[in-house]
N, C-alpha and C positions, 0 to 999 in steps of 0.2 A: 580478610581479602584486601583491606586497605593497603597494607604493606606490599602485597603482591602487585596490586594495581600500580602503586608508586614505582615499584621496581621495573615493571614492564614499560611504563611511560618514560622512565629515565633513559631507556635505550632506543626510543623511537625518535627519529629525526623529523619532526613534524614540519611541513612546509619545504622540506628539502628534496622532495620527489621530483624527478624530471619526468613529467607525464608525457606519454607518447602512445599512439594507437598500436604500435607494434612492440610493446614492452617484452623483454625477455621473460620466459616462463618455463618452469620445470614441470608443469602439469601436462599429461598426455592429452591429445585431441580425443574428443568423445563423439560417438555417433550412435544411431539407433540400429539395433539388430533384433528384429521380431518385437517382442514385448519387453526388451531390456535395453538399457543404455550401457554401452561397452567402451572400453578404452582402445587404444591403437593396437593392442595385442589381442583384442577380441574377448577380454575378460569382463564379466559383468561388474559394474560399479554401482554404488548407492549414493545418490546425490542428496546430501543432508545439509540444508542451509538455513538461512534466516533472512528476513526482510529488513532492509534499511529504510523503513517507512518514514515519511514526513520530510525527507531530505530534498530530493530534486523534484518531488511532487508534494508541495506543502499541503498537509492536512492540519488545519489550525489547532485541532484539539490535541494533537500529539505533543507539541512543545508548549501547549497551554498559552496560546496567544489568540484564541478565538474570541469573537464578540457575538455570541449566539444566545441561547435560551437562558442558561443558568447564571449569566453574568451581565450581559449588556442590557437586556430588557428590564431586569430588576433594578439596575442602576438608574435607568431613565425613569422608571416608575417611582423609585425612592425620591429622586429629585423633584418629581411632580406631586409627591405626597399621596400616591395611590399604590404603594407597594403591596399592601394587604389585598387590595382588589385585584391586582395583577396575579398574585398567587392563586386567588380563588378562580380566576379565569383560566389559568393554566391547568388547574385541577379539573375544571368543568369541561374544557375543550379536549383535554387529553394530549398525549404526546404526539408529536409530528411523525407521520409515517412516510418516510421519503421514498418508499416503494410505490406508493399509491396516490400521493397528493402533491400538487405543486406547492412550493413553500410560500409563494405569495398568496395563494388561496387560503392556506392555513393561517397566515398572519391576518388576513381579512376576517376570518372566522373568530380568531382570538380577539381582535380589536372590537368586533361587533359585540362579543360577550362582555368585554371590558367596559364598553360604553354604557351598558345597562347597569353596571355595578358601581362605577366610579362617579364622584361628583363631577359635574359638567366642567368646571374650571380646571380641576386636576386632570381630567381626561384630555381637554384641549391642550394643556401645557405638555402632556406626555406625547400626544400625536405630533405637535409642532416639533418637539425634540427628536422624535423618531424620524420625521421627514427630513430633518437636518442630518441625522446620524443613524441611518438604517443599519440593521444588523449586517455584519460581515461574515458570510457563511463559508466562503471558500477562497482559494488562492487568487482567482481572477479579480474578485471584488477588492481583495486586499491590495493587489498590485495596482489596480486603477486608483484606489484611494491614496496610496503612497505616492504615486506619480502626480496626482492632482495637488497634494500638499507640498511635496518636496522636490518635484521635478524629476526628470529621468536620472539625473546624477545622484540626487539624494536617495531616491528609491533604490538605485543600483548599489549605493553604499550599504543600505540595510540588507538587501538580498545577498550581497557578497559576504557581509559579516555573518549572516545566518548560515549560508552554505559552507563557509569556512569553519564555523564553530560546531554545527550539529554533527557532522561526520568528518573525522580526520583519519590519517593513516593509523593512529592508535586504535581506532575502532576496528579496523580490519585485523590488526594484530591480535587484539583481544578476542575477536570472533574465532580466529584460528586457534588461540590458546584454549578456548572452551571445547573445540573439537569439530566445528563446522568445516565443510569443505567448499562451500560456495555462499555468495551473497546475491540475493535478488535486489536489484537497484531499480526502483520505480522512478520514472521520469515524466516530465510534462512537455508537450510540444512547444509551448511558448518560450522555453529556454533556447529553442533552436530557430524558431520561425515566428515572425510577426504577422498578425492578421492583416496588417496594412500592406505587407509585401510577401504574399504567399510564394512558396518555392524558392525564396531567397534565404539561405541559411547563414546564421551568424555563429560565431565561435563559442559563445558563452556556454551552451549546453555541452558541446563537445569537450570543452576544457575540463568540465567536471567528470564527464564519463571517462576521459583519458586518465584523470587522476585515479578514479575508482579502479580502472583496469590495471594501471601501474602498481597501485598499492596491493591489489589482490595478487598480482604476479609476484611481487616481492615477498609475499607471505604465503605462497603456495596455496592460494585460494582460486577458485573459479568465480566468474561473474555471470549472472543472467541479467540481460537488459530488458526491462519490463516497461512497455508503453502504457503508462498508468492513466494519463490524461490526454485523450485525443481531441482534435479540433471538433467542436460541436457537442462533445460528450457522448461516449458510448454507453453511458448509463445515466440515470437521473441523480446520481449521488455526488456529494461534494468532493470526493477524492478523484473526480475527473478534472477538478479545477473550477467547476461551476455547478451549483446545486439546482436541481429541477430543470435542467436543459434537455439532455438526452436526445439530441437531433442527429447524431452521427449517421445512423442507419437510414435516415430519411433524405440524406443529402449526398449525392454522388461526388460533388466537389470535395466535401470533407473527407470522403474515403480516398479519393485520388491524392489529396494532400498528405494523408497519413501514409499511404503506400510510398509516395515519393520520398518522404522523410525517412521511412524505413530503408529505402534503397540507399540513401546517403549514409545512414548509420552502418548498414551492412557492408557497404563498400569500404568504409573506414576500418572495420574490424575483421573483415574476411581473412581467414588464415591465421588468426590469433587464437590459439587454443584456450587462453584464459577466458575468453568469452565463449562459454559453452552453449549458450542458448539465447534466442530472441523470443521474448514473450509478446506475441503479436498484439493483443489487446487485453488489458485487465478488465475482467468482469463485464463482458459485453451484454449487459442485461437488457438493453433497449431493442435488441434484435427481436422482431415479432415472431420469428420462427427459424427453422433450420435453413430455409432458402435465403433469407436476409443475411443470416450469420455466415453462410457458406460463400455468398457472393463477395462480401467484404473481405473475408479471410483469404479467398482465392486471389483477390487483387493484391493483398499484402504479400502472400506467398510468392506470387510471380515476380513482384518487384524485388524482393529479397534474393530470389534465385537468379535473377539477371546478373547479379554481381557476386553472390556468395552461394555456391552450389552445395556447401558442406555443413554449415553450422545448423544445429538442431533448432527447429521452430516449435515453440509451445503455443498451443491454442486452448482457450478456456471456454467453458460452457456458459458462463454468466448466470449461474444458479438455475439453469433450466431443468437440471435433473432433480430439483426440489419441487417441481411442478407436477401435479397428478398426471397430466397427459404424457409426460416423459419418464415417470418414475419406473415403469415396468417395461418400456420399449427402448429407452435410450434416446439420446439427443444427437450425438456427434455423427457426421457423415463418415462413410468408409473412405479413408484417405487413398486407398488404391484406385477407387473409381474416379477420383479427381486427379490422379497422377501425382499426388503428394508423397514425398519420401522424407525420411529423417524428421518426422514430427512426433511430438508428445502431446497427449491430451491431459488437460488439467481441470480440476474443479476446487472450489473453496467452500468452507463451511465454518460456522462458529457454534460451538456446542454450549448453549446456555440453558436457561430454564424454560425450554419449549414444553408445553403441556404433553406433547406426544412422547417426550423423552425425559420424564420426571419420575423419580422413584417414590416409594410410599412415605418417605420422610420429607418430601418436597424439594429434594436436591436434584440437580441435573443428573440424569441417568446416562452418563458418558459411555459405559459399556454397551447399552442398548443403541445409542447413536452410532457407536463404532461399527456395530453389526450392519446397520443400514448403509453406512458409508462403504463398508466392505462389499455388500451386495451390489450396490450401484457401480462401484469401481470395477469389480470383476466382470460385471455385465458389459461395460464399455471396453474393457481390456480384451475380452474374448470376442466381442462383436466386431471391433475395429482393428484388433491386432497391433496395438501400440502400447508403449509404456504409459504408466499412470503417475501423475505428479500432483500432490496436494500443495498448491502454491501459497495458500493462506488458510490458516485455521487457528483457533485458540479456544480454550475453555474460559478465558477472560478473567475469572476471579482468582484470588489468592487463597480461597478456602481450601483446606486439605483435600476435600473431594475433587476440586478442580485441578489441583496439582497432580493428584493421582490420575485424573482423567487424561492429562497430557501423557503420562506414562502408558496408559491404555492405548491411546491413539498411535503414539510413536512406535511402540513395540509391535503393534499390529502392522503398521506400514512397513517396518523393517522385515517382518516375517513374510509379507506378501511380495517383497522386492519392489515396493513403490518408493517414490522420491518425494521429498517434503521440505517445506520452509515455513515455520510458524510466523505469525505477525505479532510483535515486531521487536526491533533491537532496543530502542530507547523510548522513554516516555516520561512526561512530567505530570505526576498525579496531583494536580492542584487542589482537588476536592477530597483527597485522602480516602478514596472509595475502597481501596484495597483491590489490587488488580495485578494481573501478569501481562497487561498490554505491552509492557516493556521488560525484557530480561534485565536491562539496566534502567534504574529509575532515579530521578532527581532526589538527592539525599537530604536536601535542606528544605525548610518551609518555603513555599513559593510565595513571594511577597504579595503580588496581586496580578491580575490579568491586565496587561497594558491596554491603554485606550488609543487606538489607531487614529482617532479623530482629534484628540486633544494633547497627547503627549508630544513633546518635542522630539526631533530626530535624535538628539543626543540621549534623551531618556530611552527611546526605543533601542538605540544601539547598546545602551547599558543593559537593557533586558536581554538582548541577544548575547551579550558578553557573559551571561550567567551559564551558558550551555557548555561549560568546561567539563571534559570527561571526568576529571578528578572529583567533581561534585556529584557524580552519579554513583550509585551503589548497585551491585549485582543482587538479584533476588535469589538467595542461596537455595531455598527449597526447590524452586523451579530449575535453577542451574544444576542441582544434583540430578534431577530427572533427565535433563538434557544430556548431561555428561554420560549418564548410564546408557541412554538410548543411542547416543552417538558412537559409543564403543561396541554396540551389538554387531555381530558378524553380518557380512553382506550376503544376502540371499538372492538367487535368480528368480525373477518372476516367471510364472508359467501360465499358459492359456488354460 
């Protein structure tokens, strides 16, 4: 693959793209017809893509620049001479469950346990260091820290360097070479709008979306724009930009700001067939129920439709279909009753070692999980009369059973006429855990996790400079499964 990668990179003019919202494209416009997505000739199409995760919505674990549990806290404990005690406390307290607990409450519990185990002087030194250098869990904390240390200009240099390195035109070209026909591009509201000046949009985020759309058009790919991190956080998870916040559904102003930004984005890309869909809110887990969910999505839908009557709008359930009260009745509202048209319903899942889906050997029972996904997806497809899209999913591990699991899921989705995009394109596996979190993975030893508190700006820029595409390798067993499933025939979905 190395020579093939070099050959492809040699013909890509990186940095020479003239990005524009209305880039020329050879792909046909898409729309929803009944439970299918169709082209402008009315023929059913199968949207088979991949996520460019960690790019315009930084998830610090993906490029391995996080300062969380497995790196930052042990480093502080080592310096205070209580590394063994911290390890014992982490074992005793258990893993942090971001679905159920506020991260600050968890840290309080962890530190309370550590205080009982560690020598008083060592614990005091550790706490003093932690108060000076608390964990950096998500993009918001990272951005604030960078601006505090280096000012807006220095922080901007680092963000520019990262955004320009993590994804380039070559990534789009390679994705097309594998066989994908679209890229889901997650983005963060803060690249468009400051909390100090709401409703005033700056060019930064649009500049990168324009690049993505132009590069996709050049290589005959579609793009889905995915609002991954909304103001206030639509879930308590770090990939909204802030861990343990989840206030979006409790705050009407946050919802209005999100709808207004969507209107600005939709106005920019309306009529551009390369942008085949707008994903309204990634994993809106914090909605208390269907009424909360519907009110926010109706606001976003109306804002988009004011300026763009045609582009498909994707709406996600936020894992509600994994809850007992929704498993057999469905969660999504009937779009016809709300006056919604050209919408697709989407849900996410990750097929790991769930006790409910584990075989007699202790391995993840992916075929069993596939049957449950099929049952729920068909229920919602028939009940709501819309296409089904699996926007994020993975078996996560690189064990042969997990690689085969991806074949099981992808083949089933294709046979059902569903649309899909696994998570994710690139990943730095700094702990060598063995994973398919990225189709492309960093091929060299990762030197160390950078220290956002102590490293110089030049040192951090050097770290970001390592994200050259030629230093990533494709995971061939996983790629083989993807190529096989990407080439499977298009099937029409049926109610």
